[in-house]
PyMOL CGO cylinders between C-alpha atoms (Angstrom):
from pymol import cmd
from pymol.cgo import CYLINDER

trace = [
    CYLINDER, 32.45, 75.52, 211.39, 33.07, 76.23, 215.06, 0.3, 1, 1, 1, 1, 1, 1,
    CYLINDER, 33.07, 76.23, 215.06, 33.47, 73.61, 217.71, 0.3, 1, 1, 1, 1, 1, 1,
    CYLINDER, 33.47, 73.61, 217.71, 32.85, 75.64, 220.91, 0.3, 1, 1, 1, 1, 1, 1,
    CYLINDER, 32.85, 75.64, 220.91, 33.62, 74.32, 224.34, 0.3, 1, 1, 1, 1, 1, 1,
    CYLINDER, 33.62, 74.32, 224.34, 36.90, 72.53, 223.43, 0.3, 1, 1, 1, 1, 1, 1,
    CYLINDER, 36.90, 72.53, 223.43, 40.16, 73.60, 225.12, 0.3, 1, 1, 1, 1, 1, 1,
    CYLINDER, 40.16, 73.60, 225.12, 42.65, 74.56, 222.39, 0.3, 1, 1, 1, 1, 1, 1,
    CYLINDER, 42.65, 74.56, 222.39, 45.40, 72.01, 222.36, 0.3, 1, 1, 1, 1, 1, 1,
    CYLINDER, 45.40, 72.01, 222.36, 43.81, 70.03, 225.16, 0.3, 1, 1, 1, 1, 1, 1,
    CYLINDER, 43.81, 70.03, 225.16, 43.31, 66.29, 225.32, 0.3, 1, 1, 1, 1, 1, 1,
    CYLINDER, 43.31, 66.29, 225.32, 40.04, 66.40, 223.40, 0.3, 1, 1, 1, 1, 1, 1,
    CYLINDER, 40.04, 66.40, 223.40, 41.11, 68.98, 220.75, 0.3, 1, 1, 1, 1, 1, 1,
    CYLINDER, 41.11, 68.98, 220.75, 40.21, 68.05, 217.15, 0.3, 1, 1, 1, 1, 1, 1,
    CYLINDER, 40.21, 68.05, 217.15, 43.18, 68.67, 214.91, 0.3, 1, 1, 1, 1, 1, 1,
    CYLINDER, 43.18, 68.67, 214.91, 41.38, 68.37, 211.60, 0.3, 1, 1, 1, 1, 1, 1,
    CYLINDER, 41.38, 68.37, 211.60, 37.81, 67.65, 210.53, 0.3, 1, 1, 1, 1, 1, 1,
    CYLINDER, 37.81, 67.65, 210.53, 36.47, 66.35, 207.28, 0.3, 1, 1, 1, 1, 1, 1,
    CYLINDER, 36.47, 66.35, 207.28, 33.54, 68.17, 205.63, 0.3, 1, 1, 1, 1, 1, 1,
    CYLINDER, 33.54, 68.17, 205.63, 31.16, 65.40, 206.63, 0.3, 1, 1, 1, 1, 1, 1,
    CYLINDER, 31.16, 65.40, 206.63, 32.37, 65.66, 210.24, 0.3, 1, 1, 1, 1, 1, 1,
    CYLINDER, 32.37, 65.66, 210.24, 31.62, 69.38, 210.23, 0.3, 1, 1, 1, 1, 1, 1,
    CYLINDER, 31.62, 69.38, 210.23, 28.21, 68.77, 208.80, 0.3, 1, 1, 1, 1, 1, 1,
    CYLINDER, 28.21, 68.77, 208.80, 27.53, 66.05, 211.36, 0.3, 1, 1, 1, 1, 1, 1,
    CYLINDER, 27.53, 66.05, 211.36, 28.56, 68.44, 214.14, 0.3, 1, 1, 1, 1, 1, 1,
    CYLINDER, 28.56, 68.44, 214.14, 26.13, 71.12, 212.86, 0.3, 1, 1, 1, 1, 1, 1,
    CYLINDER, 26.13, 71.12, 212.86, 23.20, 68.74, 212.49, 0.3, 1, 1, 1, 1, 1, 1,
    CYLINDER, 23.20, 68.74, 212.49, 23.99, 67.26, 215.91, 0.3, 1, 1, 1, 1, 1, 1,
    CYLINDER, 23.99, 67.26, 215.91, 23.87, 70.74, 217.41, 0.3, 1, 1, 1, 1, 1, 1,
    CYLINDER, 23.87, 70.74, 217.41, 20.49, 71.39, 215.78, 0.3, 1, 1, 1, 1, 1, 1,
    CYLINDER, 20.49, 71.39, 215.78, 19.18, 68.15, 217.38, 0.3, 1, 1, 1, 1, 1, 1,
    CYLINDER, 19.18, 68.15, 217.38, 20.67, 68.90, 220.74, 0.3, 1, 1, 1, 1, 1, 1,
    CYLINDER, 20.67, 68.90, 220.74, 19.25, 72.47, 220.87, 0.3, 1, 1, 1, 1, 1, 1,
    CYLINDER, 19.25, 72.47, 220.87, 15.84, 71.29, 219.70, 0.3, 1, 1, 1, 1, 1, 1,
    CYLINDER, 15.84, 71.29, 219.70, 15.73, 73.00, 216.33, 0.3, 1, 1, 1, 1, 1, 1,
    CYLINDER, 15.73, 73.00, 216.33, 15.26, 69.55, 214.90, 0.3, 1, 1, 1, 1, 1, 1,
    CYLINDER, 15.26, 69.55, 214.90, 12.62, 68.03, 217.18, 0.3, 1, 1, 1, 1, 1, 1,
    CYLINDER, 12.62, 68.03, 217.18, 12.39, 64.37, 218.18, 0.3, 1, 1, 1, 1, 1, 1,
    CYLINDER, 12.39, 64.37, 218.18, 10.28, 62.44, 215.73, 0.3, 1, 1, 1, 1, 1, 1,
    CYLINDER, 10.28, 62.44, 215.73, 10.53, 65.13, 213.05, 0.3, 1, 1, 1, 1, 1, 1,
    CYLINDER, 10.53, 65.13, 213.05, 11.55, 64.37, 209.46, 0.3, 1, 1, 1, 1, 1, 1,
    CYLINDER, 11.55, 64.37, 209.46, 14.94, 65.89, 208.47, 0.3, 1, 1, 1, 1, 1, 1,
    CYLINDER, 14.94, 65.89, 208.47, 14.45, 68.27, 205.50, 0.3, 1, 1, 1, 1, 1, 1,
    CYLINDER, 14.45, 68.27, 205.50, 17.45, 67.11, 203.44, 0.3, 1, 1, 1, 1, 1, 1,
    CYLINDER, 17.45, 67.11, 203.44, 17.04, 69.62, 200.61, 0.3, 1, 1, 1, 1, 1, 1,
    CYLINDER, 17.04, 69.62, 200.61, 16.51, 72.56, 202.94, 0.3, 1, 1, 1, 1, 1, 1,
    CYLINDER, 16.51, 72.56, 202.94, 19.43, 71.75, 205.17, 0.3, 1, 1, 1, 1, 1, 1,
    CYLINDER, 19.43, 71.75, 205.17, 21.78, 71.12, 202.25, 0.3, 1, 1, 1, 1, 1, 1,
    CYLINDER, 21.78, 71.12, 202.25, 20.94, 74.58, 200.97, 0.3, 1, 1, 1, 1, 1, 1,
    CYLINDER, 20.94, 74.58, 200.97, 21.40, 76.19, 204.41, 0.3, 1, 1, 1, 1, 1, 1,
    CYLINDER, 21.40, 76.19, 204.41, 24.66, 74.39, 205.11, 0.3, 1, 1, 1, 1, 1, 1,
    CYLINDER, 24.66, 74.39, 205.11, 25.85, 75.08, 201.56, 0.3, 1, 1, 1, 1, 1, 1,
    CYLINDER, 25.85, 75.08, 201.56, 27.20, 71.56, 201.06, 0.3, 1, 1, 1, 1, 1, 1,
    CYLINDER, 27.20, 71.56, 201.06, 26.57, 68.83, 198.51, 0.3, 1, 1, 1, 1, 1, 1,
    CYLINDER, 26.57, 68.83, 198.51, 24.42, 65.76, 198.99, 0.3, 1, 1, 1, 1, 1, 1,
    CYLINDER, 24.42, 65.76, 198.99, 27.34, 63.36, 199.54, 0.3, 1, 1, 1, 1, 1, 1,
    CYLINDER, 27.34, 63.36, 199.54, 28.85, 64.78, 202.72, 0.3, 1, 1, 1, 1, 1, 1,
    CYLINDER, 28.85, 64.78, 202.72, 25.38, 65.49, 204.05, 0.3, 1, 1, 1, 1, 1, 1,
    CYLINDER, 25.38, 65.49, 204.05, 24.36, 61.84, 203.72, 0.3, 1, 1, 1, 1, 1, 1,
    CYLINDER, 24.36, 61.84, 203.72, 27.65, 60.69, 205.20, 0.3, 1, 1, 1, 1, 1, 1,
    CYLINDER, 27.65, 60.69, 205.20, 26.87, 62.97, 208.18, 0.3, 1, 1, 1, 1, 1, 1,
    CYLINDER, 26.87, 62.97, 208.18, 23.41, 61.38, 208.53, 0.3, 1, 1, 1, 1, 1, 1,
    CYLINDER, 23.41, 61.38, 208.53, 25.01, 57.92, 208.59, 0.3, 1, 1, 1, 1, 1, 1,
    CYLINDER, 25.01, 57.92, 208.59, 27.33, 59.09, 211.38, 0.3, 1, 1, 1, 1, 1, 1,
    CYLINDER, 27.33, 59.09, 211.38, 24.42, 60.40, 213.40, 0.3, 1, 1, 1, 1, 1, 1,
    CYLINDER, 24.42, 60.40, 213.40, 22.44, 57.20, 212.73, 0.3, 1, 1, 1, 1, 1, 1,
    CYLINDER, 22.44, 57.20, 212.73, 25.39, 55.18, 214.12, 0.3, 1, 1, 1, 1, 1, 1,
    CYLINDER, 25.39, 55.18, 214.12, 25.24, 57.39, 217.25, 0.3, 1, 1, 1, 1, 1, 1,
    CYLINDER, 25.24, 57.39, 217.25, 21.53, 56.69, 217.64, 0.3, 1, 1, 1, 1, 1, 1,
    CYLINDER, 21.53, 56.69, 217.64, 20.48, 60.31, 217.09, 0.3, 1, 1, 1, 1, 1, 1,
    CYLINDER, 20.48, 60.31, 217.09, 18.66, 59.75, 213.78, 0.3, 1, 1, 1, 1, 1, 1,
    CYLINDER, 18.66, 59.75, 213.78, 16.87, 56.89, 212.01, 0.3, 1, 1, 1, 1, 1, 1,
    CYLINDER, 16.87, 56.89, 212.01, 17.45, 56.47, 208.29, 0.3, 1, 1, 1, 1, 1, 1,
    CYLINDER, 17.45, 56.47, 208.29, 14.43, 54.99, 206.48, 0.3, 1, 1, 1, 1, 1, 1,
    CYLINDER, 14.43, 54.99, 206.48, 15.23, 53.58, 203.00, 0.3, 1, 1, 1, 1, 1, 1,
    CYLINDER, 15.23, 53.58, 203.00, 13.47, 55.63, 200.33, 0.3, 1, 1, 1, 1, 1, 1,
    CYLINDER, 13.47, 55.63, 200.33, 11.72, 57.69, 203.00, 0.3, 1, 1, 1, 1, 1, 1,
    CYLINDER, 11.72, 57.69, 203.00, 14.49, 59.90, 204.37, 0.3, 1, 1, 1, 1, 1, 1,
    CYLINDER, 14.49, 59.90, 204.37, 15.70, 60.36, 207.89, 0.3, 1, 1, 1, 1, 1, 1,
    CYLINDER, 15.70, 60.36, 207.89, 13.95, 61.28, 211.12, 0.3, 1, 1, 1, 1, 1, 1,
    CYLINDER, 13.95, 61.28, 211.12, 15.27, 62.46, 214.51, 0.3, 1, 1, 1, 1, 1, 1,
    CYLINDER, 15.27, 62.46, 214.51, 15.04, 59.58, 216.95, 0.3, 1, 1, 1, 1, 1, 1,
    CYLINDER, 15.04, 59.58, 216.95, 12.42, 60.06, 219.70, 0.3, 1, 1, 1, 1, 1, 1,
    CYLINDER, 12.42, 60.06, 219.70, 13.13, 58.39, 223.00, 0.3, 1, 1, 1, 1, 1, 1,
    CYLINDER, 13.13, 58.39, 223.00, 10.40, 57.21, 225.35, 0.3, 1, 1, 1, 1, 1, 1,
    CYLINDER, 10.40, 57.21, 225.35, 10.55, 58.07, 229.08, 0.3, 1, 1, 1, 1, 1, 1,
    CYLINDER, 10.55, 58.07, 229.08, 11.41, 54.41, 229.73, 0.3, 1, 1, 1, 1, 1, 1,
    CYLINDER, 11.41, 54.41, 229.73, 14.28, 54.59, 227.20, 0.3, 1, 1, 1, 1, 1, 1,
    CYLINDER, 14.28, 54.59, 227.20, 15.69, 57.66, 228.92, 0.3, 1, 1, 1, 1, 1, 1,
    CYLINDER, 15.69, 57.66, 228.92, 15.39, 56.28, 232.46, 0.3, 1, 1, 1, 1, 1, 1,
    CYLINDER, 15.39, 56.28, 232.46, 16.90, 52.93, 231.51, 0.3, 1, 1, 1, 1, 1, 1,
    CYLINDER, 16.90, 52.93, 231.51, 19.89, 54.55, 229.84, 0.3, 1, 1, 1, 1, 1, 1,
    CYLINDER, 19.89, 54.55, 229.84, 20.46, 57.06, 232.68, 0.3, 1, 1, 1, 1, 1, 1,
    CYLINDER, 20.46, 57.06, 232.68, 20.26, 54.20, 235.16, 0.3, 1, 1, 1, 1, 1, 1,
    CYLINDER, 20.26, 54.20, 235.16, 22.92, 52.15, 233.31, 0.3, 1, 1, 1, 1, 1, 1,
    CYLINDER, 22.92, 52.15, 233.31, 25.07, 55.18, 232.69, 0.3, 1, 1, 1, 1, 1, 1,
    CYLINDER, 25.07, 55.18, 232.69, 24.97, 56.06, 236.40, 0.3, 1, 1, 1, 1, 1, 1,
    CYLINDER, 24.97, 56.06, 236.40, 26.50, 52.67, 237.24, 0.3, 1, 1, 1, 1, 1, 1,
    CYLINDER, 26.50, 52.67, 237.24, 29.09, 52.95, 234.52, 0.3, 1, 1, 1, 1, 1, 1,
    CYLINDER, 29.09, 52.95, 234.52, 30.18, 56.42, 235.68, 0.3, 1, 1, 1, 1, 1, 1,
    CYLINDER, 30.18, 56.42, 235.68, 30.33, 55.28, 239.24, 0.3, 1, 1, 1, 1, 1, 1,
    CYLINDER, 30.33, 55.28, 239.24, 32.80, 52.61, 238.22, 0.3, 1, 1, 1, 1, 1, 1,
    CYLINDER, 32.80, 52.61, 238.22, 34.65, 55.09, 235.96, 0.3, 1, 1, 1, 1, 1, 1,
    CYLINDER, 34.65, 55.09, 235.96, 35.15, 57.45, 238.84, 0.3, 1, 1, 1, 1, 1, 1,
    CYLINDER, 35.15, 57.45, 238.84, 36.61, 54.80, 241.07, 0.3, 1, 1, 1, 1, 1, 1,
    CYLINDER, 36.61, 54.80, 241.07, 38.92, 53.41, 238.38, 0.3, 1, 1, 1, 1, 1, 1,
    CYLINDER, 38.92, 53.41, 238.38, 40.17, 56.80, 237.23, 0.3, 1, 1, 1, 1, 1, 1,
    CYLINDER, 40.17, 56.80, 237.23, 41.15, 57.78, 240.70, 0.3, 1, 1, 1, 1, 1, 1,
    CYLINDER, 41.15, 57.78, 240.70, 43.17, 54.53, 240.95, 0.3, 1, 1, 1, 1, 1, 1,
    CYLINDER, 43.17, 54.53, 240.95, 44.74, 54.54, 237.48, 0.3, 1, 1, 1, 1, 1, 1,
    CYLINDER, 44.74, 54.54, 237.48, 45.14, 58.10, 236.13, 0.3, 1, 1, 1, 1, 1, 1,
    CYLINDER, 45.14, 58.10, 236.13, 48.46, 59.90, 236.31, 0.3, 1, 1, 1, 1, 1, 1,
    CYLINDER, 48.46, 59.90, 236.31, 48.87, 63.18, 238.17, 0.3, 1, 1, 1, 1, 1, 1,
    CYLINDER, 48.87, 63.18, 238.17, 49.10, 64.94, 234.77, 0.3, 1, 1, 1, 1, 1, 1,
    CYLINDER, 49.10, 64.94, 234.77, 45.80, 63.29, 233.73, 0.3, 1, 1, 1, 1, 1, 1,
    CYLINDER, 45.80, 63.29, 233.73, 44.09, 64.53, 236.89, 0.3, 1, 1, 1, 1, 1, 1,
    CYLINDER, 44.09, 64.53, 236.89, 45.47, 68.07, 236.33, 0.3, 1, 1, 1, 1, 1, 1,
    CYLINDER, 45.47, 68.07, 236.33, 44.16, 68.05, 232.79, 0.3, 1, 1, 1, 1, 1, 1,
    CYLINDER, 44.16, 68.05, 232.79, 40.69, 66.96, 233.95, 0.3, 1, 1, 1, 1, 1, 1,
    CYLINDER, 40.69, 66.96, 233.95, 40.66, 69.69, 236.55, 0.3, 1, 1, 1, 1, 1, 1,
    CYLINDER, 40.66, 69.69, 236.55, 41.53, 72.19, 233.81, 0.3, 1, 1, 1, 1, 1, 1,
    CYLINDER, 41.53, 72.19, 233.81, 38.49, 70.98, 231.86, 0.3, 1, 1, 1, 1, 1, 1,
    CYLINDER, 38.49, 70.98, 231.86, 36.28, 71.44, 234.94, 0.3, 1, 1, 1, 1, 1, 1,
    CYLINDER, 36.28, 71.44, 234.94, 37.59, 74.95, 235.47, 0.3, 1, 1, 1, 1, 1, 1,
    CYLINDER, 37.59, 74.95, 235.47, 36.91, 75.84, 231.85, 0.3, 1, 1, 1, 1, 1, 1,
    CYLINDER, 36.91, 75.84, 231.85, 33.37, 74.56, 232.31, 0.3, 1, 1, 1, 1, 1, 1,
    CYLINDER, 33.37, 74.56, 232.31, 32.99, 76.91, 235.30, 0.3, 1, 1, 1, 1, 1, 1,
    CYLINDER, 32.99, 76.91, 235.30, 34.17, 79.86, 233.17, 0.3, 1, 1, 1, 1, 1, 1,
    CYLINDER, 34.17, 79.86, 233.17, 31.52, 78.98, 230.54, 0.3, 1, 1, 1, 1, 1, 1,
    CYLINDER, 31.52, 78.98, 230.54, 28.86, 78.67, 233.18, 0.3, 1, 1, 1, 1, 1, 1,
    CYLINDER, 28.86, 78.67, 233.18, 29.69, 82.14, 234.47, 0.3, 1, 1, 1, 1, 1, 1,
    CYLINDER, 29.69, 82.14, 234.47, 29.27, 83.42, 230.92, 0.3, 1, 1, 1, 1, 1, 1,
    CYLINDER, 29.27, 83.42, 230.92, 26.05, 81.41, 230.54, 0.3, 1, 1, 1, 1, 1, 1,
    CYLINDER, 26.05, 81.41, 230.54, 27.34, 79.82, 227.29, 0.3, 1, 1, 1, 1, 1, 1,
    CYLINDER, 27.34, 79.82, 227.29, 25.05, 76.81, 227.58, 0.3, 1, 1, 1, 1, 1, 1,
    CYLINDER, 25.05, 76.81, 227.58, 25.97, 74.88, 224.42, 0.3, 1, 1, 1, 1, 1, 1,
    CYLINDER, 25.97, 74.88, 224.42, 29.72, 75.38, 224.88, 0.3, 1, 1, 1, 1, 1, 1,
    CYLINDER, 29.72, 75.38, 224.88, 29.41, 74.33, 228.54, 0.3, 1, 1, 1, 1, 1, 1,
    CYLINDER, 29.41, 74.33, 228.54, 27.41, 71.22, 227.50, 0.3, 1, 1, 1, 1, 1, 1,
    CYLINDER, 27.41, 71.22, 227.50, 30.06, 70.24, 224.97, 0.3, 1, 1, 1, 1, 1, 1,
    CYLINDER, 30.06, 70.24, 224.97, 32.92, 70.57, 227.41, 0.3, 1, 1, 1, 1, 1, 1,
    CYLINDER, 32.92, 70.57, 227.41, 30.83, 68.67, 229.99, 0.3, 1, 1, 1, 1, 1, 1,
    CYLINDER, 30.83, 68.67, 229.99, 30.49, 65.80, 227.48, 0.3, 1, 1, 1, 1, 1, 1,
    CYLINDER, 30.49, 65.80, 227.48, 34.23, 65.95, 226.87, 0.3, 1, 1, 1, 1, 1, 1,
    CYLINDER, 34.23, 65.95, 226.87, 34.91, 65.80, 230.62, 0.3, 1, 1, 1, 1, 1, 1,
    CYLINDER, 34.91, 65.80, 230.62, 32.89, 62.66, 231.08, 0.3, 1, 1, 1, 1, 1, 1,
    CYLINDER, 32.89, 62.66, 231.08, 34.34, 61.02, 227.96, 0.3, 1, 1, 1, 1, 1, 1,
    CYLINDER, 34.34, 61.02, 227.96, 37.88, 61.77, 229.07, 0.3, 1, 1, 1, 1, 1, 1,
    CYLINDER, 37.88, 61.77, 229.07, 37.26, 60.46, 232.55, 0.3, 1, 1, 1, 1, 1, 1,
    CYLINDER, 37.26, 60.46, 232.55, 35.99, 57.21, 230.98, 0.3, 1, 1, 1, 1, 1, 1,
    CYLINDER, 35.99, 57.21, 230.98, 39.11, 57.02, 228.83, 0.3, 1, 1, 1, 1, 1, 1,
    CYLINDER, 39.11, 57.02, 228.83, 41.35, 57.33, 231.85, 0.3, 1, 1, 1, 1, 1, 1,
    CYLINDER, 41.35, 57.33, 231.85, 39.93, 54.12, 233.30, 0.3, 1, 1, 1, 1, 1, 1,
    CYLINDER, 39.93, 54.12, 233.30, 41.90, 52.21, 230.66, 0.3, 1, 1, 1, 1, 1, 1,
    CYLINDER, 41.90, 52.21, 230.66, 38.86, 49.91, 230.33, 0.3, 1, 1, 1, 1, 1, 1,
    CYLINDER, 38.86, 49.91, 230.33, 37.81, 49.78, 226.67, 0.3, 1, 1, 1, 1, 1, 1,
    CYLINDER, 37.81, 49.78, 226.67, 34.56, 47.98, 227.35, 0.3, 1, 1, 1, 1, 1, 1,
    CYLINDER, 34.56, 47.98, 227.35, 33.48, 50.65, 229.81, 0.3, 1, 1, 1, 1, 1, 1,
    CYLINDER, 33.48, 50.65, 229.81, 34.52, 53.37, 227.34, 0.3, 1, 1, 1, 1, 1, 1,
    CYLINDER, 34.52, 53.37, 227.34, 32.48, 51.84, 224.51, 0.3, 1, 1, 1, 1, 1, 1,
    CYLINDER, 32.48, 51.84, 224.51, 29.36, 51.43, 226.61, 0.3, 1, 1, 1, 1, 1, 1,
    CYLINDER, 29.36, 51.43, 226.61, 29.63, 54.94, 228.07, 0.3, 1, 1, 1, 1, 1, 1,
    CYLINDER, 29.63, 54.94, 228.07, 30.21, 56.43, 224.60, 0.3, 1, 1, 1, 1, 1, 1,
    CYLINDER, 30.21, 56.43, 224.60, 27.24, 54.72, 223.07, 0.3, 1, 1, 1, 1, 1, 1,
    CYLINDER, 27.24, 54.72, 223.07, 24.81, 55.70, 225.82, 0.3, 1, 1, 1, 1, 1, 1,
    CYLINDER, 24.81, 55.70, 225.82, 26.09, 59.22, 226.06, 0.3, 1, 1, 1, 1, 1, 1,
    CYLINDER, 26.09, 59.22, 226.06, 25.64, 59.69, 222.30, 0.3, 1, 1, 1, 1, 1, 1,
    CYLINDER, 25.64, 59.69, 222.30, 21.94, 58.73, 222.50, 0.3, 1, 1, 1, 1, 1, 1,
    CYLINDER, 21.94, 58.73, 222.50, 21.32, 61.05, 225.43, 0.3, 1, 1, 1, 1, 1, 1,
    CYLINDER, 21.32, 61.05, 225.43, 22.83, 64.22, 223.95, 0.3, 1, 1, 1, 1, 1, 1,
    CYLINDER, 22.83, 64.22, 223.95, 19.55, 66.08, 223.63, 0.3, 1, 1, 1, 1, 1, 1,
    CYLINDER, 19.55, 66.08, 223.63, 18.36, 64.78, 227.01, 0.3, 1, 1, 1, 1, 1, 1,
    CYLINDER, 18.36, 64.78, 227.01, 21.51, 65.90, 228.86, 0.3, 1, 1, 1, 1, 1, 1,
    CYLINDER, 21.51, 65.90, 228.86, 21.27, 69.33, 227.23, 0.3, 1, 1, 1, 1, 1, 1,
    CYLINDER, 21.27, 69.33, 227.23, 17.68, 69.97, 228.38, 0.3, 1, 1, 1, 1, 1, 1,
    CYLINDER, 17.68, 69.97, 228.38, 18.66, 68.96, 231.84, 0.3, 1, 1, 1, 1, 1, 1,
    CYLINDER, 18.66, 68.96, 231.84, 20.18, 72.44, 232.16, 0.3, 1, 1, 1, 1, 1, 1,
    CYLINDER, 20.18, 72.44, 232.16, 17.26, 74.24, 230.61, 0.3, 1, 1, 1, 1, 1, 1,
    CYLINDER, 17.26, 74.24, 230.61, 16.38, 76.26, 233.71, 0.3, 1, 1, 1, 1, 1, 1,
    CYLINDER, 16.38, 76.26, 233.71, 18.80, 78.39, 235.81, 0.3, 1, 1, 1, 1, 1, 1,
    CYLINDER, 18.80, 78.39, 235.81, 18.06, 76.30, 238.95, 0.3, 1, 1, 1, 1, 1, 1,
    CYLINDER, 18.06, 76.30, 238.95, 18.66, 72.98, 237.18, 0.3, 1, 1, 1, 1, 1, 1,
    CYLINDER, 18.66, 72.98, 237.18, 21.91, 74.25, 235.67, 0.3, 1, 1, 1, 1, 1, 1,
    CYLINDER, 21.91, 74.25, 235.67, 23.13, 75.60, 238.97, 0.3, 1, 1, 1, 1, 1, 1,
    CYLINDER, 23.13, 75.60, 238.97, 22.39, 72.27, 240.66, 0.3, 1, 1, 1, 1, 1, 1,
    CYLINDER, 22.39, 72.27, 240.66, 24.29, 70.40, 238.01, 0.3, 1, 1, 1, 1, 1, 1,
    CYLINDER, 24.29, 70.40, 238.01, 27.31, 72.73, 238.35, 0.3, 1, 1, 1, 1, 1, 1,
    CYLINDER, 27.31, 72.73, 238.35, 27.24, 72.21, 242.14, 0.3, 1, 1, 1, 1, 1, 1,
    CYLINDER, 27.24, 72.21, 242.14, 27.41, 68.44, 241.52, 0.3, 1, 1, 1, 1, 1, 1,
    CYLINDER, 27.41, 68.44, 241.52, 30.37, 68.98, 239.24, 0.3, 1, 1, 1, 1, 1, 1,
    CYLINDER, 30.37, 68.98, 239.24, 32.10, 70.93, 241.94, 0.3, 1, 1, 1, 1, 1, 1,
    CYLINDER, 32.10, 70.93, 241.94, 31.73, 67.96, 244.23, 0.3, 1, 1, 1, 1, 1, 1,
    CYLINDER, 31.73, 67.96, 244.23, 33.17, 65.75, 241.48, 0.3, 1, 1, 1, 1, 1, 1,
    CYLINDER, 33.17, 65.75, 241.48, 36.21, 67.99, 241.21, 0.3, 1, 1, 1, 1, 1, 1,
    CYLINDER, 36.21, 67.99, 241.21, 36.80, 67.98, 244.85, 0.3, 1, 1, 1, 1, 1, 1,
    CYLINDER, 36.80, 67.98, 244.85, 36.69, 64.21, 245.03, 0.3, 1, 1, 1, 1, 1, 1,
    CYLINDER, 36.69, 64.21, 245.03, 38.86, 63.91, 241.95, 0.3, 1, 1, 1, 1, 1, 1,
    CYLINDER, 38.86, 63.91, 241.95, 41.51, 66.26, 243.40, 0.3, 1, 1, 1, 1, 1, 1,
    CYLINDER, 41.51, 66.26, 243.40, 41.66, 63.96, 246.49, 0.3, 1, 1, 1, 1, 1, 1,
    CYLINDER, 41.66, 63.96, 246.49, 41.67, 60.80, 244.32, 0.3, 1, 1, 1, 1, 1, 1,
    CYLINDER, 41.67, 60.80, 244.32, 38.71, 59.65, 246.39, 0.3, 1, 1, 1, 1, 1, 1,
    CYLINDER, 38.71, 59.65, 246.39, 37.30, 57.17, 243.92, 0.3, 1, 1, 1, 1, 1, 1,
    CYLINDER, 37.30, 57.17, 243.92, 34.38, 56.07, 246.10, 0.3, 1, 1, 1, 1, 1, 1,
    CYLINDER, 34.38, 56.07, 246.10, 33.25, 59.65, 246.65, 0.3, 1, 1, 1, 1, 1, 1,
    CYLINDER, 33.25, 59.65, 246.65, 33.68, 60.55, 242.97, 0.3, 1, 1, 1, 1, 1, 1,
    CYLINDER, 33.68, 60.55, 242.97, 31.75, 57.47, 241.85, 0.3, 1, 1, 1, 1, 1, 1,
    CYLINDER, 31.75, 57.47, 241.85, 28.91, 58.21, 244.24, 0.3, 1, 1, 1, 1, 1, 1,
    CYLINDER, 28.91, 58.21, 244.24, 28.48, 61.80, 243.13, 0.3, 1, 1, 1, 1, 1, 1,
    CYLINDER, 28.48, 61.80, 243.13, 28.72, 60.90, 239.48, 0.3, 1, 1, 1, 1, 1, 1,
    CYLINDER, 28.72, 60.90, 239.48, 25.99, 58.29, 239.86, 0.3, 1, 1, 1, 1, 1, 1,
    CYLINDER, 25.99, 58.29, 239.86, 23.82, 60.70, 241.83, 0.3, 1, 1, 1, 1, 1, 1,
    CYLINDER, 23.82, 60.70, 241.83, 24.45, 63.38, 239.13, 0.3, 1, 1, 1, 1, 1, 1,
    CYLINDER, 24.45, 63.38, 239.13, 23.01, 61.01, 236.45, 0.3, 1, 1, 1, 1, 1, 1,
    CYLINDER, 23.01, 61.01, 236.45, 19.92, 60.05, 238.43, 0.3, 1, 1, 1, 1, 1, 1,
    CYLINDER, 19.92, 60.05, 238.43, 19.30, 63.69, 239.27, 0.3, 1, 1, 1, 1, 1, 1,
    CYLINDER, 19.30, 63.69, 239.27, 19.35, 64.30, 235.55, 0.3, 1, 1, 1, 1, 1, 1,
    CYLINDER, 19.35, 64.30, 235.55, 16.28, 62.09, 235.27, 0.3, 1, 1, 1, 1, 1, 1,
    CYLINDER, 16.28, 62.09, 235.27, 14.48, 64.24, 237.83, 0.3, 1, 1, 1, 1, 1, 1,
    CYLINDER, 14.48, 64.24, 237.83, 15.36, 67.34, 235.75, 0.3, 1, 1, 1, 1, 1, 1,
    CYLINDER, 15.36, 67.34, 235.75, 14.22, 65.93, 232.40, 0.3, 1, 1, 1, 1, 1, 1,
    CYLINDER, 14.22, 65.93, 232.40, 11.40, 63.46, 233.12, 0.3, 1, 1, 1, 1, 1, 1,
    CYLINDER, 11.40, 63.46, 233.12, 8.68, 66.08, 232.58, 0.3, 1, 1, 1, 1, 1, 1,
    CYLINDER, 8.68, 66.08, 232.58, 10.17, 67.04, 229.22, 0.3, 1, 1, 1, 1, 1, 1,
    CYLINDER, 10.17, 67.04, 229.22, 10.58, 63.62, 227.62, 0.3, 1, 1, 1, 1, 1, 1,
]
cmd.load_cgo(trace, "trace")
């Protein structure tokens, strides 16, 4: 199965995936793109047939997604797609905004020149995907950019918290770019991030990253 939006050989490239990882990726995409709607029951039999896999890797994939907070597994009742309340979404975006503000500052202080160059390459690839209007691929590379920036802080606690919240907001972050105007605004904010990153201006990078997250709330609040 394809994993669009990842730079071949780059810092986030996946060398090898197990079958259950591939299945998890596909179900995750269906959730992100809204084919599996929040609150809906996951049709295990139907998806197993469509994905042409056995029950074991499918259920392993569901456990992975449950750990990410995307699905809820109910004993003897099957799994459902987690539905977030508006308060859930706002609270997580609020915390993530502060985490990424700190991440921007620390990365500018601690990352090597090669690390900054690699992040800029991810940003430029995102722009290429935006020009092609490849929304899902752009979204995935955007997630990779933010994850990699958090990694470069060298702060494992920050990374864990950012990773956990980002996982639960996958669908929300995707719908934030649902209209051309919203997507263009988000790209403009990423351009500002790249400019601050290239200058190693941690305060400026942190501020624009925090603003980017709170602007996401404005873009999604009517759709939650």
